[in-house]
N, C-alpha and C positions, 0 to 999 in steps of 0.2 A: 720693581727695578726699573728705573727709568734710560735707554739710551740716550745717549750726548754723541754728537759728531760734529762739537762745537762748542766755541765760548763766546759769551756776550760779558760787555762792560757797562758802567753808568754812564754818560754822557758825561764828558773831559773829568773821566776819573779811572785808573787803575782798578775800582773794585768792581769785582767779581755781581754780575747780574744773578740772581739766583728767583727765578721766576717761580718757581713751585713752593720756594719754603714758605711757610704759615706758621704765625705766632702761634695756631692751637695746638702744631707738633713740628716744632722749629726742626727736622731733619730732611735732608733728602737723601734717596739712595741711587747712583747713577754706577752705568756701565761705560766707559768712553774707549770709542776704538781708535786710537791716539796717533795715526798712523791716515787717517781722512782729513787730517786739521790742525792747522798751527798752534799752539797754546802761546797767546802774548803773556806778558808781565802784569801779573794781577794780583790783588791781596784780599780774601775776605773775614770779615768778622766772625763768623763760624770757624770753629775748629777743624780739621779733617783726619781723617782716617782712612787707609786705602790697603788696596792688596795687589800685587801683580797676578793676574791672571796667566798673560802669557807675554813674552818679550822680556826687553830691560830700558828701565826708563833712566831718563836723568832728570833730578832736580838742580834746580839751581836756583842761590839768593844770591844778593848783593856778596854774600860771606864766602862763596863757592859752591860746589859741587858734590850731589851724592848718586852713586849709581846706583836703582836699586832691580835687581833681576829680578828672574819668575820666580815665585814661589818665595818672597818678601815683601814687608809691607813697611809701614809708615805713619807718623802723627804729623803734624803741621798744624802750629800753633796760632792762634787767632791774630790778625792782623800782617803776617809776614808775606815781604813783595817776594813773592818767584814765580818759576815760568817751569816747563816740562818739554824735553824732545826726547821720543824714542831712540832709543842708543843706538840702533840700525832702523832703515826703512827699508831694508828685505824680507822683515817679517813682521808676524803681525804683532802689536803690541798692543792687551787690552788691563787696563786699571779699572776696578771694583774700587767704590767711594762710599763713605758717610761722610755726609757733612751736616754741622749739629750745632746750635745753638747750646752754649753750655747754661743755660737754664733748664735743657732738657733734663739732666742730670741733678741742678742745685735747688730746683725749684723757687723760690722768690729772693730776691735781691739782702744778701746781710744774711742770710738762713748760717747755719751750723754747718751742715754740709759744703754750702759753697767755700764757707771760711777754709773749712781744714783740708778740705781735700780738692776742690777746686782753683782756688786762686793760687796755691802753692805751686802748680803747673804754668797753668797758665800767665804766673809775673815771673817766672823766673827768670832769671838775667842769661841764663846758661842754654836753655830750650827753645830753637829755631824750628828745625826738624828733626825728629827721632827716628831713626832707620830701626827695624825692625827685623833681623835677617835670621834664617833657620837653622844656620850653624849653633845659633847659641842657642843652649838648651833653656834657660828664661827667655829668651824670643819667640823658640819654638811653642812653648803655651799660649804666649797671647795670641800668633798666628794661629792658630786651632780653632782658639773662642772667634777672631775676625774671622775666617772664612765661614764658621756658623754662622755669623751674624748675617752673612751674604746669601745666606741659602734659607732663610727665613721671607716667606710670602705675607705679603700685604695683604693678601684678599683670607687671612687665616683669621680666625676669630684670636684675637688677645697679641696681633704682630705687633704694636705699639707698646705693649708692657715687655715683652720679649724682647725687642728691638732694643729699648731703653736700660734692661738686666745686663744685656750683652757690652752695651759699650759701657756701664758702671764698674762690671766683671774689667773690660780692656784698661777702662780708666786708673781703678788699681792697680793693677798691676802693671800700668806704666809710673805709676808714682814708686812700687818699691822699686825701680830700676836702681843702679846706680846714673847720678846727675854727669851728664856728657862735659865734657873738656873746653869746649871750644866757649867762646864769649858769642852773646850775642847782641849786637851794633845797632841798638836801636836808633841812634843819633844819624848813623849814614842812612836806614829806611829812608826815616822822616825826609830827609835832605835829597833823595834818590826820586821819593814819590814826589816830590814839591816842586821838581825841574821835569817829570814828567806829567805831572796834571800841569803844569805853565804849559809845556808844549803840545801836549791836548785841545786844552784853551786856545792856543791863539797859532794852528798849527797854519792857519787859511792868510794868516799876517804875516808880513818880512819878519825876522826873528832873528836876532845877533845872537850868541853865545853870551854877550854880557849882559843879555836880557836873562837868558835861562838862568844864568848865577843869582842875578839878584834876585829869582825868586825863592832862593834856598839860603839868602844872605850869607854866601860866600863870592871868592874871588873868579875870576875866567881860568886861574891859574889852576884851583881849587876844582872849579867845572869837570875841566880835564880828564885830572885824576878819579876823580870819582866815575866818571865814566866809564874811562881807563879799566880802571880798577875793578870795578863792580859789573861794569856791563859789557865789555869787550869792545868796545866802539865810541865814536868819538861823540859830543852832542849831535854836530850836523849830519853824523852818518844816521844817530836813534830819528832826530826829526825827517831826512827824505825817507827812513824807512817806512816811518808812522804816516807819513804823506803820500809816502805811492802803496801802504795797505787802505788808507781811506779810499784813495782811488778806487781803487779798484774793486772796493767793494758798492762804491758809486756805481758805477761798471756795469757793472750787473744787476743793481737794484732800482737805478733809475732810465729814466729814457734821457736825459741831457747831453751832451754831444762831448765828445771830447776836449773839442777845446775850454768849455764852461766847464767841464769834471775841473780840469787841469788848474785855471784858476783860483775855483774857489778851494784848492787843498793846497794854496800857496805854492804853485808855478805859476812863472811868469808867462809862459805859454803852451801851446799846445807840442807845440816842436819840442821845449825843453822836455816838459813832459815824457814825447815819445822816447828820447834820448836817454831819460835817466831810468824810465820804466824798462 
């Protein structure tokens, strides 16, 4: 199990980089210490199964926020835009995760397993994030298998087969659960992603709200409404936050002076950057 204390995104995108991901065995298991770093809005093609070892974690999507206390777990579907943060920074929040491509379970594309068992879950319009809580009797059975899957050692013979067996068992148990009532708003996710990606591509330039809105083929008014409703900030606030985050990383990793970094991140001057920062 790999320990992580940061998250990396692909250039000009909110898709998470998974450097340890391999087509030979498309699954990575990690232990995240979430009080040590900020998790940005991101998404990944891989599905995610997680268990909260300690603390309490908030999962947010453009459609709302779910709290996962210690001892709970969850499933995040493929392609879901989300972010997380500890509910309290005073206690250590530790999360165990499996990120895996569904081909690990289904085999080749178009297989009977994919059509009968995988697709019904990954394409369900009602499944975005599934919480798994200890208080629910059916959920507690899933949590037990999930906890045991994180106890498998990568060094033991048969690890890959044992992990795939555990993930397959959990998958079947998830399929047997009653479908959630909430509706997955893919159109909203796509629009937010388009506007975020536009900002990430052009943050160093002068950007107007009309430019951001045009990236999703919506009006300025709708742009404000989407950002306020789903991200709880304005488009300009998101742009400023992204510029500050980018500049902060450059201050640490590069040898450029503050003025050069400020200009490269879209701030008009070093003094303006200092004021905003």
